[in-house]
C-alpha positions in Angstrom: 178.2 152.9 108.9 176.1 154.1 106.0 177.3 154.0 102.4 175.8 156.3 99.8 176.3 156.0 96.0 175.0 158.7 93.7 174.3 158.2 90.0 172.5 159.8 87.1 174.6 162.9 86.5 175.7 164.0 83.1 175.6 166.7 80.5 172.2 168.1 79.6 171.0 171.1 77.6 169.3 174.1 79.3 165.6 173.2 79.7 166.3 169.5 79.9 165.8 167.0 82.7 167.8 164.6 84.7 167.0 162.2 87.5 169.6 161.6 90.2 169.6 158.5 92.4 171.2 157.9 95.8 171.4 154.3 96.9 171.9 153.7 100.6 173.4 150.6 102.1 174.9 149.4 105.3 173.4 150.3 108.7 170.4 152.1 107.1 167.9 151.6 109.9 166.8 154.8 111.7 168.0 157.2 109.0 165.9 160.3 109.7 166.6 162.6 106.8 168.0 162.3 103.3 169.1 165.2 101.3 170.7 166.4 98.1 173.3 169.2 98.2 175.4 170.7 95.4 178.6 172.5 95.1 179.5 174.6 92.1 183.1 175.6 91.3 184.3 178.3 93.6 181.1 178.2 95.7 180.2 176.6 99.0 178.1 173.5 99.2 174.4 174.3 99.5 171.2 172.4 100.3 169.1 171.6 97.2 166.4 169.5 98.8 165.7 167.2 101.7 163.1 164.7 102.8 162.4 163.2 106.2 161.4 159.6 107.0 157.9 160.9 107.5 157.8 162.4 104.0 158.3 166.1 104.8 160.2 167.8 102.0 162.2 171.0 101.9 163.6 172.8 98.9 166.0 175.7 98.2 164.2 178.6 96.7 166.2 178.4 93.5 164.9 174.9 92.7 161.3 175.1 93.9 158.8 174.1 91.2 161.6 172.5 89.1 163.1 169.8 91.3 161.3 167.0 93.2 162.9 164.8 95.9 161.4 161.4 96.7 162.4 158.5 99.0 161.7 154.9 98.1 162.0 153.2 101.5 161.7 149.7 100.0 164.7 150.3 97.7 166.4 152.6 100.2 167.0 155.0 97.4 166.4 158.7 97.2 165.7 160.4 93.9 166.1 164.0 92.7 164.0 164.7 89.6 165.4 167.8 88.0 163.4 169.6 85.3 163.8 172.9 83.4 167.5 172.8 84.2 169.5 176.0 83.9 173.2 176.6 83.5 173.4 177.8 87.1 172.4 174.3 88.2 175.8 173.0 87.1 177.5 171.5 90.1 178.6 168.3 91.8 175.5 166.9 93.5 176.0 165.1 96.8 173.7 162.8 98.7 173.6 163.1 102.5 172.0 160.9 105.2 171.3 162.0 108.7 171.1 159.2 111.2 170.3 160.6 114.6 172.8 163.5 114.1 175.5 161.4 112.4 176.0 162.6 108.9 177.1 160.5 105.9 178.0 161.7 102.5 178.3 160.2 99.1 181.1 161.0 96.7 178.9 163.1 94.4 177.8 163.1 90.8 178.5 165.9 88.3 175.7 167.7 86.5 176.6 170.0 83.7 173.9 172.1 82.1 175.2 173.6 78.8 174.4 174.0 75.2 
C-alpha cells in the first residue's frame, strides 16, 4: 500500500503563487509515475501535471508555463509549484501515484483563487 498526503492548499489572490506538496509513504518502491489532478465543482477530475521516475514531465495545456512539477526522490515528495494563478485554477488538487498500474490517491487539498 502507498499512502499519499497532500498539503499546501489555501486561498490566494489572482496572480499569486502556491506550492503543493505530496508526501508518499508505505510501499513506495517502484512507483513509476506521480501526478497532480484537480477537480473543480461540477466538473470531472482532470490531469494537471505528471512526472515519471525518469524525470519526464507532462502538463495540461491550461497550466503550461505557469505550473512546475518536481519529484524529490530522497524525500519521496512531489511538488507542484503554481504561479500566475487564475480563478479558473480553483479546485481540489489530488496527488496520484502509479505503481506498475496500481493507482493510489491522496485525499486532496483545496486551492481557491479569488480576490
